[in-house]
N, C-alpha and C positions, 0 to 999 in steps of 0.2 A: 772614867771619863769617856764619852762617846768619841768615836773616830769620825771627825768632821769631814775629812776628805772622802772617806767611805760613804758617809751619809749623802754628800753632794752627788756622787756618781749614782748611787741607788735612787735618789730622788729624780734625777734627770731621766733615767730609763723607766722608772715607774710612771712618770708624768707623760712621757712620749715613748711608748714601747717600740723597739726596733723590729720591723717586720722580719720574721725569721723564716728563711727558706734555704734550700740546698745550694751548696757551692761546689761545683764540679772539681775545682782544683784541690779541695780538701778531702776528697773521698779517699778512704784507706786503700781502695783498689788502685787509685792513681799514685798514691805515695809508694805503694809496694812496687808498682811498675817502674817508677823513677829509680827507686833503690836498686832494683834488679838491673836496670839499664846501666847503672854505674858500678856494677860488680858486687853489690851486697846481697845478702840472703835474708830478706825481711820476713816477719811472721806472716802466716796465711791470713787471709781476710774473711773467710767464711765463718770462722768461729773466733774472731779476734775480740780482744778486750779493748774498747775504745773510750777515751775520756775527752770530753769537749769542755774547755775552759771558756766561760762566757757564752753559754749555749742559747741564751734568750729563751724562747718558748719551744725549742727543740726542733725547729724546722729543718736544720741541717743534720740532726742526729736521728730523729725518728724514722726517716726513710731507710736508714741502714738497719735499724732494728726490725723493720717490716720485712726487708729483703733477706736478712740473715738471722733466722730464729736461733741458730746455734751460737751467735755472738753475744757479747755482754757490753752494754752501752750505758755510760754514766755522763750526765751533764751537770754543770755547776754554773750558777749565775747569781749576781747580787740583787737582781730585780725580782722581788716577790711576785709582782703582778705577772711578769712573763713566765716565771716558773709555775705558778698556779695554772695559767692558761695551757702550758705544755702538759702538765699532769692531767688536766681534764681531757685533753685529746688522747693521751696515752691510755687512760682508763676507758674512753669510748671505743678505742680501737682494740682494746683487750691485749695489750703487749706486755708479756711478763719479763722481757729481757732488757728493759731500759728503766733507769731511775733518773729523775731530775732533782737536784738539791738546791735550796735557797741558802747560799752561803758565800763567803768571800774566798777568793783564790788563796788569800793569805792564810786561811785556816786549814788548808790541805797539808797533811803531813804524810810521812811514809806509810802509816797505818791505813791510809785511804785506799791502798792497793796498788798493784802493778798493772800497767797497761801496755799493749802492743803498739798502739797508735795514740798520740795526743794531738788534739786539734785546738788551735787558739786563733780564730779568725775575727778580725775587726775589733780587737780588744787592746792589744799592746800599746798602741799610740794614744789611746783615749783614757788611760788610767795613770794615777800618780806613780812616781819612781818605785815606791816600796812594793806596789802590785806588779810592776814590770819585773822587778827582781824575783818576786814570788812565782811568776809565770815560768821563768827560766829555772828556778829552783825545783818546781814541780816536774818540769820536763826532764830534769836530771835525776831526781829522786824516785819518780813514779813511772819511769819508762824502762821496760825490760831491756836486757843487754843488746838485743838486735833490733829494738824498736825504732820507730821514726816519729818525730814530732814536726808539726808545721805551725809556724807563727807568721801572721801577716801584719804589716805595719806600713804607715806612711813613711816615705823616705825622701831624703835630700839627694840631689839638688832640686828636684822638681817641686818640692813643697816650699822652697825658699820664696818662690813667686806667689804660691797660693797663700802663704802666711800673710802677705800684704792684704789680700782680699778678706781673709778670716779676721784679722785684727781690726780692720775698718768696720766690718759688720758687727763685731763685738762692741766696738766703741759706741755705736748707736743703739744696738739691740739689747745690751746687757742691763739697761735700766728697767726693763720690763720682765715681770715674773712669768706671765702667761706665755707658754711656748708659741702660740699662734701670733701674739702681739710681738714677741721677740723676733720671730722670723720675718714678719711683715715689715717691721722697721729696719731690720738688717738688710732685707732686700732693697728697701728704699735707699739705704746708704750706697749699696752697690750700684743701683741704677743712676743715682746722682753722680757718682764718680765716673761711671761709664759715659754719661752724657757730657760731663764737663772736662774730661781728660782730653788733651790735645791729640788729634788724629796723628797716628804714626809714632807717638811717644811710647816709651817702654811701658808705662802704666797702662796706656790704652791697649797695647798688645796683650798684656796680661789679662786685663778685664775682658777683652774679646774672647779669649780662650775659655772664660768661665760664663759667658753670657747665656749659652744654651743650658748649662748646668743649673743656673740660678733662676731661670725664667721658664719653668714649666716642664723640663725634661725629666727631672727627678722628683720623687715624693718628698713631702715636707719632712717626714721623720728622718730621711737620709740627710737632708740639708741641715737639720737641727743638730744631728750627731756629728756630721762631718765638719761643719763650720762653727757651730755655736756651743759645743761641749765645753765644760770647765777645763778639760784637759785635752790637748792634742799636741803630742810631742814627737814629731818626725825625727829620724836619725839617719845617718849614713849607714850603708851596709857594713862598712869596716867598723863603725862604732858598735853596731848591734852584735857583730861577731866577737868583738873584744869583751862585751858583757857576757856573751854565751860561753866563751872560753873560761871565764872565771868560775863557771859551774861545770867545767869539764865536758862541755858540749862542743861538737865539731860541725863544720859546714858540710852538708851533703849536696844540696842543689837548690835551685828555684823551681817552684811548681810549674812555671812556664819555661820548660827546659830550653826552648829555642833561643831564649834571651841569653843563655850561657855560652853560646858558640860564637866566638869572635869572628869566624869566617863569614858570618852573615853581614858584617860591616864592610866587606870588601878587602882584597889583599893589601891595598895601600894603607889601610888602617890596621888590619890584623897582624901583619908582619912586624911593624915596630912595637905594637902592644905586647906581642908574645916575647919579643926580645927584652922589653922593659920588665915584664911581670914574671918571667920564668915559669915555674910550675905552681905558682900561688893563685888558685882559682878565685879566691876572695878579692885579691888585689886586681886581678884581671877584670872581674865583674864590676869592681868599684870604678875603674877607669871607664868601662862601658856605660855605667850609670851617669857619669859626668857627660859623656858624649850624647846620650839619649835624653838627658834631663828627666830621669826616671822619678816617678812620684809614689809608686806603691810596689811592695814586694811580698811574695809568699816564700819564706825561707824554710827549707827542710833541714832539720837538725838530727844528729845521731850522737851517741856517746863518743867521746874523743878516741876511745880505743878502737872504734870502727873505721876511723879515717884512713888507716894504713891500707885497708882493703879497697878503697874507692879508686876506680879507674875512669877518668873522663874520656879517654880514647875509646870510641865505640868499637866493640869486639863482635865480629860476625857470630861467634859461638853464643853470645848472649842474644843477639838480634834474632836468631832462628828460634829462640825459646818463646818469644813474645807473640801476642795476638794483636792484629792491626785492623783498624777501621778508617776509612777515608771518604770524605765528602767530595764527589767529583761533580762539580756544578755544570760543567760544559755539556753533560748528557752523554751517556755511554755511546749512543749511536753516532755522535759527532767525532769520536776518536778514530783516527785513521790507522789501518794496519800496515804501516810502512815505517821505514827508518828515518824519514824526514822529521825535522824539528816541528813541534806543534805547541802552541800556547794553550795550556789547560788550567782552568781554575779549580783549585783544590781548597775548599772552604774559603778562607779569606786570602789565600795565597794564589798568585798567578805565576805558574812555573812553565819554563820552556823545557819540554820533554822530547828527547830524541830516542830512537831505537824502537823497533816493533815490540820487543818483549816488554819494555818499560811501559809503553802506551797500552798494551793489552792488559798488563798487570793492573794498571789503574782502572781500566774499563771493568775488569772483574771485581776489584775492590768497590768501585762505585755501585755496581749492581748488587753487591752483597750488603752494602751499608743499610742499617746501622750495626749489623752483626759483624763479628771479627773473623779474621782468617790468619792462620799461621803461614810462614813462608812456604812450607812444603805444600800446603793447600793452594796457595797462589800459583806456585810453579806447575802443579798438576792441572789446574784450571786453564792456565795459559797454553800449556802443551795441547790440551784437548781443543781449545778454541782455535789454535793455529794448525791443528791436524798434525802435530809433531809428537806423537806418543813416543816415537823413537827419534832422537835427535839425529839429523843427517849431517851435522857439522856446519851447516850454514845458519847463522843467527841462532845458535843453540840456546834453548831455554834451560839455563842452568841455575842452580841455587845462588851462586855468587852474584849473578846479575840482579836478581830480585832483592837479595840482601843489601846490595849497594843502593838500590832504589829506596829501600826502607830507611837506610841511614840518611840519605839526602832528605827524605820527607820528615824525619825526626828533627834534623838540624834546622830545617825551615819551619817547623811547627805546623806541618800540613797533614799530619796523621795522628790519630789517637792510638794508644797501645795499652795492653793489659797483660798481666801474668796469666790469668785464666780467661777462657773463652767467654764472650758475652753472647748469650743465646737469644738475642733479639731476632724477631721474625724479619726476613728479608723479602718476603712476599706475603700477601694477604690470603690466609687460608679460607676454605669454604665455610668453616666454622671458626671465626677469629677468636683468639684467646688473648686477653689483656692481663697485665700484671695484677695479681690479687691485691697488692697494696694500692694501686691506682683505683681499682674498683671500690675498695674499702674507703678510700679518701673521699671519693665523689659521692658515695652513698651517705657518708657522714655529713658532708657539706658540699652541695652542688656547685658552689662558687669557688671551691678549693682548686688550686693548680696542682695536679699530681706530679710525682717525680719519676723521671725516666730511668732506664737501666744505666744510663750514663750520668746519673745523679744531677739532672738538670730539671728545673721547674718548667712544666709544659702548660701554656695557656690553652684553653679549650673554647671552641665556639659552641653554639646551642646544640647542634647536631651531635657533636662529640660528647657533650655532657649527658645528653639523653641516651646515647648508645653505650657509653662506657660500662654502666652496671650490667648490661646485657651480654657483654663480651666475656662469657665464662666458658666458651668452647662448646656450648650446646645449641647455639642458634646459627642457622645458615644465613648467608647474606640476603637471601630472598625473605627470610623471616624478619631480618632486621629492617628491610624496606617496609614490610607490612607494619612493623612496630612504629616506624617513623610516620607512616600514613595515619596510624591511630592517634599519634600525638598531634598531628596536624588537625585531625577532626576534633580533638579535645582543646584546640586553640593554644597548645603549648608552643607552637610555631606557625609560621605562615609562609607559603611559597607564592611568589608573585611573578607575573610575566614581565616582558620588557617595558610595558607601559605602567608598571607599578600596581597592576590589578591582581587580586588573588586568583590563582589558577583554579578553575572550577571543573574543567574537563577531566574525568577520572583517569583516562589513559595518559594525558599530558601530566597530570599530577603524579602518577606512578613513575613516569620517566624522570621527572624533576627530582622526586624523592630518591630514586635509584642513583642518580648522578651525585646527589649530596651525600648519600651513604658511602658510595665508592670513594669520594674525595676525603670524607672524614676518616675512613679506615686507612686510606693511603697515608694521611697526615699522622695518624697514631702510629702506624708502622714506621714511618720515616723518623719519628721522634722517639723511637725505642720504647714505646708503651705496649706494643704487641710482642708476644713471645711465641716461640715454636710450640705448637700444640702436640 
């Protein structure tokens, strides 16, 4: 007899394929860094064996295979349409170290092999209970002893409110089989409720939170799978971990590690919570989920035997081993070299930073971004910047000061970190060199968004698309300007003046092209697509 539940899920994803792209939080390099941060010794990532459950067309997995030819990558998905699309791309790229399989997660057994990292993103909540159980079973049976698995899922309490929206949309949309009709009528139900609910009512507040999501901000495929799938089963973190423990899996962390630190909620909240929860990290985070109305989680799991080694107190000995990168949005020139407090924007975080050493350390990190630096490198650069090669005792540039700063940045989620250095270019070379994978991607499909060294999808403008295949380290910046001018002559693009007219003067045209090339190269560098040549 056919598995009806399996057929329903397969049909849904064949009819409306889920756009497959990289997810930074699931990168084995990030999983290894988090495990190291909390005192584990995970497998190396350069030659890792990686399994992705629910890989779609491989958009999250293929970039790893491109960047790490010594690794082994396997993806599994129930949608034959998506697997075939991924297999075609793998063949076109000529990648020998990755395989995608059209099969159910429930059919994976111990003979499928052992893996250092197992990824399951955007699947667990959207499959029936027996597949959820199979995901956890595979993570237990097919993960090496020191391996790390990551499973993402919708979570309560945040999804309690979203379920009202989903169920109302299903009520009206489910009578239609065509996905476009289903979504159109479901949206109509949402808009009707939004217009008719009383201003200030609980329902109106819930609908207001979803208005931008459902009215143009997200692609149709996302809305169909997020709100109108046959299955969408959120759970509490505590419930998820109870199921994981049945398979002898233990909690390591959340991929967004800043969400784990109760101190971010303020001492008036953290102190009573710590007294209530003791040393139970899962209980502590469950309380915080209630306070934050959390909707989604990326849970990192390890074998239960590993849990005794986990230390959530950040240890300076571990912090000095890591490599750090930080977005300093205020601009390096704006940072003052004094001890006075200064508000500095670090990525999405606005932090008040005091102390000359701390501020100059951030200045150095900002200038080096997107490349990484170890604590020792930061200390040396700060000493040189301040002219303190030999500390004179006043405002000494010591390792402890910089380590404490990195600890604060990790807790606040204001810094990225890795076990190995990230060799992104932090300046544009005379002969720029882009990632070979990015050049291959854009050569295969000019509309494709390449993946950065930080495992993020990078949108490109027309200049960047044209330049990227030429960034093989053999062309000077002047030659790249000449190339863009040739493309302009061939009508591949057009430069206009402030009045909207095509620039005709040759010198003005060259000046304009030069400015566009410089901006394009800067953007590619900043987005970790250029590497050191």
